[in-house]
PALUMLUM-665374 format. One record per residue: residue in three letters; z, x, y of N, C-alpha, C in turn. Coordinates in steps of 0.001 Angstrom, whole numbers, plus 500000, padded with zeros to 6 digits. Atoms other than C-alpha are relative to their C-alpha. Last residue first. Layout:
BEGIN
AlaZXYZXYZXY/...
//
This chain:
BEGIN
Ser500379501002499011908485530934513194501012499909501121/Ser498885500710499387908757534054511078499489499045501060/Val500416500562498721906007535232508767501157499172500537/Thr498997500900499462906937537529505878499580499570501397/Val500401500495498693904274539192503758501038498980500440/Gln499294501105499360905536541267500837499411499696501365/Thr499512499555498704903122543391498819500559498792500746/Gly499652500953498964902375542980495131500475500656501278/Gln498546500157499987902373545249492089500491499014501054/Gly499260498976499300898667544885491400501477499675500018/Trp499214500326498819897251542603488744500603501248500628/Thr499079498925499653894519542965486139500649499699501338/Asp499662499211501183892505540284484332501089501028500274/Pro499487498635499836892090537547486926500344500653498668/Tyr499115499704501121889849534542486152500499501439500133/Tyr499696498581500088888122532997489158501055500228498932/Glu498779499668500716886456529585489213500146501513499856/Thr498903499949499042883916528611491879501325500363499350/Gly500138501031498996881002529462489614501069500153501058/Leu500957500912500594882372531777486983499895498804500926/Ala500262501252499309884176534780488432498942499213499253/Asn501340500554500129885700537624486468499907498675500730/Gly500278500792501179888671539886486971498565499555499974/Val501417499914500342890350541996489603499794499222498721/Thr500437500063501392893656541179491238498516500316499894/Cys501407499714500175895582541834494450499668499956498516/Tyr500464499170501103898965540209494718498492500128500018/Tyr501432500115500211900676538802497816499546501027498972/Val500504498736500511904430538287497848498537499786499654/Ala500068499850501449905057535252499974499756501459499666/Thr499055499006500485905364533907503516500008500021498475/Asp500749498931500643902223531902504277500915501081499434/Glu500246500351501390904424528863504949499105500988499265/Ala498798499711500776905671530536508125499779499706498519/Lys498986501035499910902140530453509465501195500387499142/Leu499030500129501077899661533239510102501051498951500318/Ser499250501222499699896876532651512580501044499714498927/Asn499836500331498593894820535384510938500794498706500144/Met499221501217499830895020536943507484500255499796501481/Gln499665500147498596892370539514506612500656498647500190/Leu499729501370499610892478540094502873500445500009501456/Tyr499201500294498822890861543283501711500261498507500112/Ile500024501435499768889470544832498545500958499699501137/Ser498827500664499456888701548521498147499730498521500224/Asn499408500645501169886311550671496135501294499278500383/Lys498598499584500088885705552719499298500707499437498785/Ala499970498545499883881906552505499031501415500539499861/Asn500393499403501271882173548940497725500032501525500041/Asp500783498858499577884126547728500715499657500761498731/Arg499876498762500747885405544298499820499079501045500586/Ser501174499151499939886117541093501644500217501208499109/Ile500001498970501029888500538169501642498703500780500110/Thr501305499527500427888906536247504892500175501089498958/Phe500020498797500823891922534135505809498564500346499633/Arg499007499043499527892255531640508677499932501332499261/Gly500117499843498565889291529275508375500975500979500593/Lys501384500015499534890313528222504891499952500032501524/Val500295498787499245893936529190504209498573500040500519/Ser498998499730498980895408525857503065499714501240500836/Asp500201500780498781892234524832501255500950500400501128/Val499182501192500100892422527663498716499944499275501350/Tyr498628499974499525889580530018499307500726498717499648/Asn499414501328500025886129530947497999501485500127500312/Thr498563500150499833883858533922498467500420498544499886/Arg499628501356499593880398535027497389501511499858499995/Gly499508500082498640879855538783497337500314498606500494/Gly501091500157499061877635539033494256500424499826501443/Arg500766498763500053880432540412492091498837499966500974/Ser500755499744501217882446537434493230499328501359500050/Ile501324499525499632885141537239495887499282500416498732/Ala500731499206500979888315535259495442498651500393500562/Ala501387499694499657890991533740497643499373500826498903/Val500255500062498568894492532257497529498524500151500314/Trp501241499340499656895482531493493938499683499781501476/Glu501073500830499484899104530411493778498776500862500283/Arg501055499244499362901908531962491749498832499084500338/Gln501024499423500858904550529414490956499022500834500816/Lys501229500757500164907490528872493281499042500720499064/Gly499755501271500657911125530003493310498777499147499770/Pro498832500065500880910466532749495844500213498600499433/Ala498780500130499226906912532527497233501186499900499053/Gln498882500672500627904027533789495161501205500038500929/Arg498723499830499324900596534826496354501067499198499276/Tyr499044501046500302897231535441494753501246500234500829/Trp498626499896499544894277537485495937500779498770499568/Gly499337501116499360890977537872494174501407500336500419/Ala498649499698499548888402540235492819500599498783500677/Ala499514500918498987885143540064490876501445500348500353/Met499054501046500328884189543174488989500247499078501185/Ile500257500541501330881072545303489296500882498802499695/Thr501312500633499964880952546148492994499665499337498676/Ser499867501319499398884698546776492940498664499281500138/Asp500889500084498845884074549640490524500081498586500548/Ser501000501045500025886819550441488035499177500094501268/Gly500352500264501388889427553034487105498964498907499837/Ser500381498799500730890872552880490584499745499637498547/Val500292500168501415891027549948492987499592501337499415/Glu500812498910500517892673550210496398499877499871498486/Cys499789499774501420893903546928497791499036501078499542/Ser500975499147500654894299546303501503500385500186498547/Leu499584499401501250896067543507503335498859500811499406/Arg501122499662500865895232542822506960500533500721498774/Leu499803498859500875897855541038509017498736500212499187/Ser500922499674501075897590538662511945500483501191499195/Glu500494498634500051899847536893514431499152500226498750/Gly501135499844499112900216533168514997499402501391500004/Ala501041501005500192903681533007513467498922500154501066/Gln499734501313499434905565536249514032498860499046499682/Val500695500371498773905131539210511741500468498636500476/Phe499290501091499358906970541089508989499324499724501333/Gly499024499742498966904945543322506715500628498728500511/Gly499054501073499765902221543686504155500997500371501077/Gly500267500746498784899476546234504599500916498825500260/Ser499286499520498833899296547775501141499690499075501173/Glu500070500757498754898241546840497633500765500706501113/Val498884499698499117897618549255494762499793499274501316/Leu500117500630498694895430548233491820501248500298500813/Gln498778499973499203894916550287488651499721499422501382/Val500193500341498599892259549614486009501356499985500692/Gln498940500829499449892784551396482693499757499804501499/
//
């Protein structure tokens, strides 16, 4: 059973930065692809970023140039560095692991989520 635990969310002002962390147990982050999703109240979950088993990354257009997904294979952890945060980035952010095919990412397991609130 794969377990994911997110941390690093919080309340920040627009223009500031946050770094989300996701600890993976029961799996190896070097084997599985990983991704971040987010969900604002009353809205559908939105894919944000993904990283393949080979380390390639992709992002939703709205966060390109601001967010960076990475992983530390030695720590079995996944990260989302969020810079230049905007109020519209406010959401619950979910860490996932799954499979990548080309530019498409298919999550299999979800974390519990961590709240990110950006005030303008």
